[in-house]
N, C-alpha and C positions, 0 to 999 in steps of 0.2 A: 304625504301630499294633502294639502287642504283643498277640499272639493265643496262646491256649492251646488246643490241640486235645485233647479228651478224649472218653471214651465217654459217650454220652447216658444220662441218668438220668430216672426218672419226674418229678423236679422240673423238668425242662426242657420239659415238655409245653406250658406256656403260651407260652414263647418260640418253640418249634417251630411250634405252631399259628399264632401271630402272623405269623411269617415266611412260612409256606406260604400262609396265607389272603390276605395282601397280594399275593403273586405270583399267586394264583388270581384275585383281584379285577382285576388288570391285564389279564387275558384275552389275553395275548400271549406268555407265556413257558412255559406248561405246558399239557398236555392235561387236567389236572384242572379240573373245572368246578364242583365243589361244595365249599364250605368245610368244614373239619374243626373239631370242638369240642375244647376242652382235654382233656375226658375221652376222646375218640377217640384223641388223641395219647398220652395217659397209658397207655391200654390197649395201643396199638401198641408203645410203648417197653417196657412190662412183658412183653409176649408176643413180643418180637422173637426170631427164631430164634437159637439159640446159635451157629450157624455164620455168622450174619450179622455185618455190621459197621455200627455206627451211631455216628457221631462228631459232636460239635458243636464249633464254633469260638467260644470265649468270649473276650471282650475283657478283657485283664488290668486289674486295678484295679476296674473297674465290675462285672465278672461278667456283663455283658450277652452273651447268645448272639446272634451276628451271622450265623451260617450253620450248615448241617449237611449231612451226607451219610449216606445209608443204602444199604446193599448187602445184598440178600437172595439166597439160593440160587436159581438159575434154575428148578429143578424138584425136587419131592420124590417124584415117582412112579417115578423110576429113578435109578440111580447113574451112568448114562452122562454126566450133566451136573454131577456133583459139583464139577468144577473151574471151573464158570461161575457168575458172579454178575451180578445186574442192579442197576444203580446209579442213584441219584437225587441231584442236587446242587442245593442251594438256598442262596442268599446274600441276606440282608436288602437290600432295594432301596436303602437309604441307605448301604450299605457295599460296593457293587460296585466292581470295578477297584482293589482295595486288596490283592490277593494272598491273600485268604481262601480262595478255591477251590483255589489252589495248595497251601496248607497242608493243606486237607482231603484233597486227592488223595494227598499224601505219606503221611498217617496211614492212610488207607484202603488204599492199595496195600501198605503194610507189614503191616497187620493181616490183609489178605486172603491174602497169601503165607503167613503163619504159620498160617492156617486151611485151607491146602491149595488155594486158588484159583490158577488160572493164566490165567484170561481173565475180563474184565469187559466187559459191553456195556450199552448203553442206547439209548433213542430221544430224539431232539432235534427239536422242532418245526422244520420246514423254514423257517419265517419267523422263527426265533430265531437270527439270525446271530451275536449276541454269545455265546449259549450254545454254539453249534457251535464258534466260535473258541476258547472256553474248553476244550472237550473236545479239540480238535485240538492245542492248545498243551500239553495234559497227555499227549500221546502216543497219543491215540486215532486210529483211521483210519476213514474212511467205508467201509461195506461195502454200502450199498444205501439205497433209499428205499421206504418203505411208503406207497404212494399212497392218499390219502383215508383215512388210518388213524384219525384222530380227527375227531370232530364237535363243535365248540365254537361256541356261539351260532348254531346252525343252519348253520354253514359247515364244509365238509370241509377238513381240514388234512393235508398230507403230513408224515411224520416220517422223519427221517434216522436210519439205524441206524449206530451207531459201536461199535467194539470196541477193546480194548487187551489185549495179552498181557503177563502179568507174569513169566513164566518159561518154561522149556522144556516 
């Protein structure tokens, strides 16, 4: 499959919301538990931090968005964390295991380095073994477990904390 990775634009809001809401509905891949409207996503993209990285994977030819990654600064209240970004990776359920996440990671890592980031981290649900494997294959390392960190459908879920260094 030919994929183009590009910066997210407000016109991608419907596709981003569709991918994210389908993942939320599955109740097994993310700690998000409330669907997002197209307008929520449009506002999110329009107001995305300039130091952030938000890319979409678009299928060549059809123009269909089949995945996205967003990385925001870790903290805005101090400069001590300016080198750290927090990442989220989402691939359409029908397009998994086709190298889309790998392409998204490559674009995000490159853009993050150019914006001064040296470390990226995220949380992965402990019961999402495929998600964890994806992050590990992209060079992330497990640094800990946040026990009972999320509560979804009345059930506590541990989250695995992973990080990846981009440079010195």
